C-alpha positions in Angstrom: 4.8 -6.1 5.3 5.7 -7.9 2.1 8.3 -10.3 3.4 8.6 -13.1 0.9 11.8 -13.1 -1.1 11.6 -13.4 -4.9 13.4 -16.7 -4.7 11.0 -18.1 -2.2 8.0 -17.0 -4.3 9.6 -18.6 -7.4 9.9 -21.9 -5.5 6.3 -21.9 -4.4 3.5 -23.6 -6.3 0.6 -21.4 -7.5 -1.6 -22.6 -4.6 1.1 -21.9 -2.0 1.7 -18.5 -3.4 -2.0 -17.8 -3.5 -2.5 -18.9 0.1 0.5 -16.9 1.3 -0.9 -13.8 -0.4 -4.4 -14.4 1.1 -2.8 -14.9 4.6 -0.8 -11.7 4.3 -3.8 -9.7 3.1 -5.9 -11.1 6.0 -3.2 -10.1 8.5 -3.0 -6.6 7.1 -6.8 -6.2 7.2 -7.0 -7.4 10.8 -4.1 -5.1 11.8 -5.8 -2.2 10.0 -9.1 -2.8 11.8 -7.3 -2.8 15.1 -5.3 0.4 14.2 -7.5 2.6 11.9 -5.5 5.7 12.8 -2.5 4.2 11.1 -4.2 3.5 7.7 -3.6 6.3 5.2 -6.6 8.2 3.9 -6.7 8.0 0.2 -7.8 11.3 -1.3 -10.9 11.1 -3.6 -13.0 13.4 -5.8 -16.0 12.8 -8.0 -15.1 11.1 -11.3 -14.9 13.5 -14.2 -14.7 16.6 -12.0 -11.2 18.0 -12.1 -8.0 16.6 -10.9 -5.7 16.7 -7.9 -2.9 19.3 -7.9 0.4 17.9 -8.9 1.9 18.9 -5.6 -0.8 16.8 -3.7 -0.1 13.8 -6.0 3.6 14.0 -5.4 3.1 14.3 -1.6 0.7 11.4 -1.5 3.0 9.0 -3.4 6.1 10.1 -1.4 4.1 9.4 1.8 2.8 6.0 0.5 6.4 5.0 -0.3 7.6 6.3 3.0 10.0 8.9 1.6 11.1 11.9 3.6 8.3 14.4 3.3 10.6 17.3 4.2 13.1 16.5 1.5 13.4 19.1 -1.2 11.7 18.2 -4.6 
């Protein structure tokens, strides 16, 4: 969804960059509200009570970055 090139961002003023980021965020939120099944569920647990297993952490971040979930570690 991030489609601005580094060069284009460098050439934008602060206000232009700010507005483009707000517009992009708004489009993502609107899309997410129309397609809730496509939004990843972020695992949670109470603060200060344990941790997630390393395997779950690795799976989650591979999934977020759209890497092949069936690839060997």
